[in-house]
DOKOL-78439 format. One record per residue (C-alpha): residue in one letter; x, y, z. Coordinates in nm, 4 decimals. Example, Ala and Ser with C-alpha at 12.3 -4.5 7.8 and 13.67 -1.06 7.14 Angstrom:
2
+------+----------+----------+----------+
: resn :        X :        Y :        Z :
+------+----------+----------+----------+
:    a :   1.2300 :  -0.4500 :   0.7800 :
:    s :   1.3670 :  -0.1060 :   0.7140 :
+------+----------+----------+----------+
REM end
This chain:
221
+------+----------+----------+----------+
: resn :        X :        Y :        Z :
+------+----------+----------+----------+
:    x :   8.1016 :   8.0990 :  14.3856 :
:    x :   8.4702 :   8.0591 :  14.2951 :
:    x :   8.6925 :   8.2786 :  14.0829 :
:    x :   8.5519 :   8.4693 :  13.7819 :
:    x :   8.6262 :   8.3765 :  13.4218 :
:    x :   8.9025 :   8.5459 :  13.2251 :
:    x :   8.7611 :   8.5355 :  12.8694 :
:    x :   8.4259 :   8.6507 :  12.7330 :
:    x :   8.3083 :   8.5442 :  12.3895 :
:    x :   8.0395 :   8.7913 :  12.2851 :
:    x :   7.7718 :   8.7071 :  12.0339 :
:    x :   7.6881 :   9.0106 :  11.8206 :
:    x :   7.3418 :   9.0167 :  11.6605 :
:    x :   7.0744 :   9.0456 :  11.9282 :
:    x :   7.3299 :   9.0457 :  12.2105 :
:    x :   7.5302 :   9.3656 :  12.1704 :
:    x :   7.3507 :   9.4846 :  11.8558 :
:    x :   6.9809 :   9.5619 :  11.8990 :
:    x :   6.8761 :   9.4413 :  11.5537 :
:    x :   6.5662 :   9.2401 :  11.6452 :
:    x :   6.3107 :   9.4917 :  11.5155 :
:    x :   6.5251 :   9.5711 :  11.2130 :
:    x :   6.5603 :   9.2021 :  11.1241 :
:    x :   6.1811 :   9.1689 :  11.1265 :
:    x :   6.1441 :   9.4784 :  10.9092 :
:    x :   6.3950 :   9.3455 :  10.6574 :
:    x :   6.2224 :   9.0082 :  10.6539 :
:    x :   5.8886 :   9.1731 :  10.5818 :
:    x :   6.0315 :   9.3828 :  10.3006 :
:    x :   6.2248 :   9.1040 :  10.1315 :
:    x :   6.0319 :   8.7790 :  10.1663 :
:    x :   5.7079 :   8.8975 :   9.9993 :
:    x :   5.9121 :   8.9719 :   9.6856 :
:    x :   5.9518 :   8.5952 :   9.6548 :
:    x :   5.5861 :   8.5149 :   9.7200 :
:    x :   5.6494 :   8.4421 :  10.0873 :
:    x :   5.4233 :   8.5773 :  10.3645 :
:    x :   5.5248 :   8.8646 :  10.5886 :
:    x :   5.5511 :   8.8089 :  10.9615 :
:    x :   5.2484 :   8.9030 :  11.1653 :
:    x :   5.4650 :   9.0274 :  11.4507 :
:    x :   5.7219 :   8.9466 :  11.7156 :
:    x :   5.5515 :   8.6333 :  11.8475 :
:    x :   5.5546 :   8.4708 :  11.5049 :
:    x :   5.9187 :   8.5655 :  11.4621 :
:    x :   6.0062 :   8.4005 :  11.7929 :
:    x :   5.8198 :   8.0856 :  11.6863 :
:    x :   6.0118 :   8.0641 :  11.3585 :
:    x :   6.3591 :   8.1902 :  11.4406 :
:    x :   6.6267 :   7.9255 :  11.4835 :
:    x :   6.9762 :   7.8226 :  11.3755 :
:    x :   7.1153 :   7.7422 :  11.1347 :
:    x :   6.9637 :   8.0213 :  10.9298 :
:    x :   6.8710 :   7.7723 :  10.6581 :
:    x :   6.6391 :   7.6000 :  10.9069 :
:    x :   6.4812 :   7.9358 :  10.9960 :
:    x :   6.4237 :   8.0064 :  10.6288 :
:    x :   6.2679 :   7.6624 :  10.5833 :
:    x :   6.0188 :   7.7428 :  10.8602 :
:    x :   5.9330 :   8.0586 :  10.6651 :
:    x :   5.8641 :   7.8604 :  10.3477 :
:    x :   6.1949 :   7.9121 :  10.1672 :
:    x :   6.2833 :   7.6083 :   9.9551 :
:    x :   6.6362 :   7.4754 :   9.9176 :
:    x :   6.6460 :   7.6091 :   9.5625 :
:    x :   6.5343 :   7.9564 :   9.6716 :
:    x :   6.7626 :   7.9804 :   9.9718 :
:    x :   7.0760 :   8.1389 :   9.8160 :
:    x :   6.8734 :   8.4006 :   9.6282 :
:    x :   6.6526 :   8.4924 :   9.9243 :
:    x :   6.9476 :   8.4972 :  10.1653 :
:    x :   7.1465 :   8.7273 :   9.9376 :
:    x :   6.8476 :   8.9592 :   9.8939 :
:    x :   6.7954 :   8.9707 :  10.2706 :
:    x :   7.1605 :   9.0526 :  10.3311 :
:    x :   7.1636 :   9.3305 :  10.0700 :
:    x :   6.8605 :   9.4881 :  10.2353 :
:    x :   7.0062 :   9.4428 :  10.5837 :
:    x :   7.3427 :   9.5951 :  10.4934 :
:    x :   7.1807 :   9.8890 :  10.3143 :
:    x :   7.0212 :  10.0139 :  10.6361 :
:    x :   7.2560 :   9.8798 :  10.9011 :
:    x :   7.3935 :  10.2237 :  10.9902 :
:    x :   7.0656 :  10.3008 :  11.1660 :
:    x :   7.0628 :   9.9939 :  11.3922 :
:    x :   7.1286 :  10.0845 :  11.7575 :
:    x :   7.3384 :   9.8994 :  12.0076 :
:    x :   7.1452 :   9.7417 :  12.2921 :
:    x :   7.1090 :   9.9571 :  12.5983 :
:    x :   7.3983 :   9.8998 :  12.8382 :
:    x :   7.6178 :   9.7624 :  12.5575 :
:    x :   7.9005 :  10.0133 :  12.5973 :
:    x :   7.8703 :  10.0138 :  12.9764 :
:    x :   7.8889 :   9.6336 :  12.9785 :
:    x :   8.1976 :   9.6318 :  12.7586 :
:    x :   8.3587 :   9.8911 :  12.9832 :
:    x :   8.2720 :   9.6924 :  13.2957 :
:    x :   8.4123 :   9.3735 :  13.1473 :
:    x :   8.7355 :   9.5472 :  13.0542 :
:    x :   8.7611 :   9.7112 :  13.3954 :
:    x :   8.7149 :   9.3678 :  13.5506 :
:    x :   9.0112 :   9.2335 :  13.3563 :
:    x :   8.8162 :   9.0189 :  13.1113 :
:    x :   8.9612 :   8.9473 :  12.7687 :
:    x :   8.6824 :   9.0131 :  12.5160 :
:    x :   8.6306 :   8.8581 :  12.1734 :
:    x :   8.3421 :   8.8718 :  11.9288 :
:    x :   8.2240 :   8.5295 :  11.8079 :
:    x :   7.9546 :   8.5711 :  11.5456 :
:    x :   7.7927 :   8.3891 :  11.2553 :
:    x :   7.7831 :   8.7257 :  11.0761 :
:    x :   7.9961 :   8.7924 :  10.7722 :
:    x :   8.3262 :   8.9115 :  10.9161 :
:    x :   8.3849 :   9.2186 :  10.6980 :
:    x :   8.0338 :   9.3498 :  10.7695 :
:    x :   8.0879 :   9.2822 :  11.1392 :
:    x :   8.4167 :   9.4731 :  11.1521 :
:    x :   8.2566 :   9.7677 :  10.9711 :
:    x :   7.9792 :   9.7746 :  11.2307 :
:    x :   8.2178 :   9.7624 :  11.5255 :
:    x :   8.4129 :  10.0533 :  11.3789 :
:    x :   8.0903 :  10.2442 :  11.3149 :
:    x :   7.9911 :  10.2212 :  11.6810 :
:    x :   8.3421 :  10.2992 :  11.8008 :
:    x :   8.3706 :   9.9787 :  12.0039 :
:    x :   8.6295 :   9.7792 :  11.8089 :
:    x :   8.8894 :   9.8702 :  12.0725 :
:    x :   8.7200 :   9.6538 :  12.3364 :
:    x :   8.7869 :   9.3281 :  12.1515 :
:    x :   9.1146 :   9.1435 :  12.1248 :
:    x :   8.9818 :   8.9589 :  11.8212 :
:    x :   8.6768 :   8.9551 :  11.5942 :
:    x :   8.5705 :   8.6109 :  11.4729 :
:    x :   8.3157 :   8.5970 :  11.1917 :
:    x :   8.2341 :   8.3919 :  10.8828 :
:    x :   8.3611 :   8.4531 :  10.5274 :
:    x :   8.0097 :   8.4348 :  10.3784 :
:    x :   7.6519 :   8.5469 :  10.4439 :
:    x :   7.4852 :   8.2145 :  10.5257 :
:    x :   7.5342 :   8.2080 :  10.9063 :
:    x :   7.6183 :   7.8380 :  10.8987 :
:    x :   7.7697 :   7.8168 :  11.2462 :
:    x :   8.0427 :   7.9478 :  11.4695 :
:    x :   8.1440 :   7.6638 :  11.7009 :
:    x :   8.4367 :   7.5722 :  11.4754 :
:    x :   8.5559 :   7.9344 :  11.4817 :
:    x :   8.5455 :   7.9375 :  11.8594 :
:    x :   8.7174 :   7.6019 :  11.8951 :
:    x :   8.9999 :   7.7096 :  11.6641 :
:    x :   9.0367 :   8.0318 :  11.8626 :
:    x :   9.0702 :   7.8500 :  12.1949 :
:    x :   9.3242 :   7.6082 :  12.0495 :
:    x :   9.5275 :   7.8925 :  11.9022 :
:    x :   9.5247 :   8.1078 :  12.2159 :
:    x :   9.5518 :   7.8195 :  12.4660 :
:    x :   9.2830 :   7.9849 :  12.6810 :
:    x :   9.1487 :   7.7203 :  12.9227 :
:    x :   8.7898 :   7.6320 :  12.8392 :
:    x :   8.6796 :   7.6568 :  13.2029 :
:    x :   8.8015 :   8.0181 :  13.2069 :
:    x :   8.5764 :   8.1123 :  12.9151 :
:    x :   8.2095 :   8.2131 :  12.9017 :
:    x :   7.9961 :   8.2779 :  12.5954 :
:    x :   7.7353 :   8.5551 :  12.6229 :
:    x :   7.4513 :   8.5279 :  12.3732 :
:    x :   7.0801 :   8.5702 :  12.3107 :
:    x :   6.9687 :   8.2380 :  12.1573 :
:    x :   6.9508 :   7.8682 :  12.2341 :
:    x :   7.2041 :   7.8241 :  11.9555 :
:    x :   7.4564 :   8.0202 :  12.1601 :
:    x :   7.4145 :   7.7692 :  12.4415 :
:    x :   7.4582 :   7.4864 :  12.1900 :
:    x :   7.7771 :   7.6489 :  12.0590 :
:    x :   7.9075 :   7.6868 :  12.4145 :
:    x :   7.8340 :   7.3201 :  12.4762 :
:    x :   8.0192 :   7.2148 :  12.1599 :
:    x :   8.3152 :   7.4276 :  12.2652 :
:    x :   8.3132 :   7.3024 :  12.6233 :
:    x :   8.2785 :   7.6532 :  12.7683 :
:    x :   8.0221 :   7.8082 :  12.9987 :
:    x :   7.7303 :   8.0192 :  12.8813 :
:    x :   7.5094 :   8.3050 :  12.9959 :
:    x :   7.2049 :   8.3932 :  12.7875 :
:    x :   7.0573 :   8.7430 :  12.7755 :
:    x :   6.6863 :   8.8050 :  12.7211 :
:    x :   6.5549 :   9.0646 :  12.4792 :
:    x :   6.7281 :   8.9391 :  12.1642 :
:    x :   6.6223 :   8.6987 :  11.8899 :
:    x :   6.4597 :   8.4493 :  12.1262 :
:    x :   6.2462 :   8.5283 :  12.4274 :
:    x :   6.3241 :   8.4535 :  12.7906 :
:    x :   6.0907 :   8.1537 :  12.8087 :
:    x :   6.2691 :   7.9911 :  12.5169 :
:    x :   6.6112 :   8.0649 :  12.6658 :
:    x :   6.5331 :   7.8841 :  12.9907 :
:    x :   6.5204 :   7.5588 :  12.7912 :
:    x :   6.9012 :   7.5691 :  12.7649 :
:    x :   6.9515 :   7.5093 :  13.1362 :
:    x :   7.2076 :   7.7893 :  13.1717 :
:    x :   7.1772 :   8.1246 :  13.3525 :
:    x :   6.9443 :   8.3724 :  13.1793 :
:    x :   6.9958 :   8.7417 :  13.2570 :
:    x :   6.7613 :   9.0300 :  13.1900 :
:    x :   7.0323 :   9.2631 :  13.0584 :
:    x :   7.3949 :   9.3010 :  12.9618 :
:    x :   7.5209 :   9.4496 :  13.2868 :
:    x :   7.3646 :   9.1683 :  13.4860 :
:    x :   7.5359 :   8.9165 :  13.2578 :
:    x :   7.8782 :   9.0805 :  13.2905 :
:    x :   7.8400 :   9.1016 :  13.6690 :
:    x :   7.7523 :   8.7332 :  13.6753 :
:    x :   8.0588 :   8.6496 :  13.4657 :
:    x :   8.2824 :   8.8567 :  13.6913 :
:    x :   8.1551 :   8.7280 :  14.0233 :
:    x :   8.0133 :   8.3806 :  13.9656 :
:    x :   8.1956 :   8.2555 :  13.6590 :
:    x :   8.3002 :   7.9184 :  13.7930 :
:    x :   7.9482 :   7.8480 :  13.9124 :
:    x :   7.8219 :   7.8342 :  13.5538 :
:    x :   7.7526 :   7.5132 :  13.3683 :
:    x :   7.8564 :   7.4544 :  13.0093 :
+------+----------+----------+----------+
REM end
């Protein structure tokens, strides 16, 4: 198995934050205001959801001209009710286990950074992360560049780093960064979709942290 990794890059939405149902609710409140259909349910959401967010919106019928207005409306609605979004089960326990195992922990998210920091403070978990890396805007355009800059700045070896996320995009980001990846089912893409990435897929957060701690160097990037 080899030695474990030393650095975890955590995705936020869908990985530590259990916002799947809430994201669907917000979508179904906001999109019909623009003449766009509501989702029929989780299966349709899984079929449409992708990165970048602009591509997801295109699948939902949002034109290029509409995109900024719809995205801003979605974010206003999301932020207005974000205090009621729960963390995923095992989130705090997983963060505690990672810290106890000596892992350096960083958030790497396509979320707007100020909203992200507010959420971490709300849940009382900011202390677990050495750094919080987010975007300066609401359009979730990508996070690979953020992660690459972080690794250059900190000089953390790429083979000592693992990204934990809940989407195929997280595996793509890990590949662009040259780091390993573990995907966690139950977020914004289902387990069957996640297997397409060719990286380990875990059922829950504790399983993923255990994998990172005990089998880190057996992972593929």
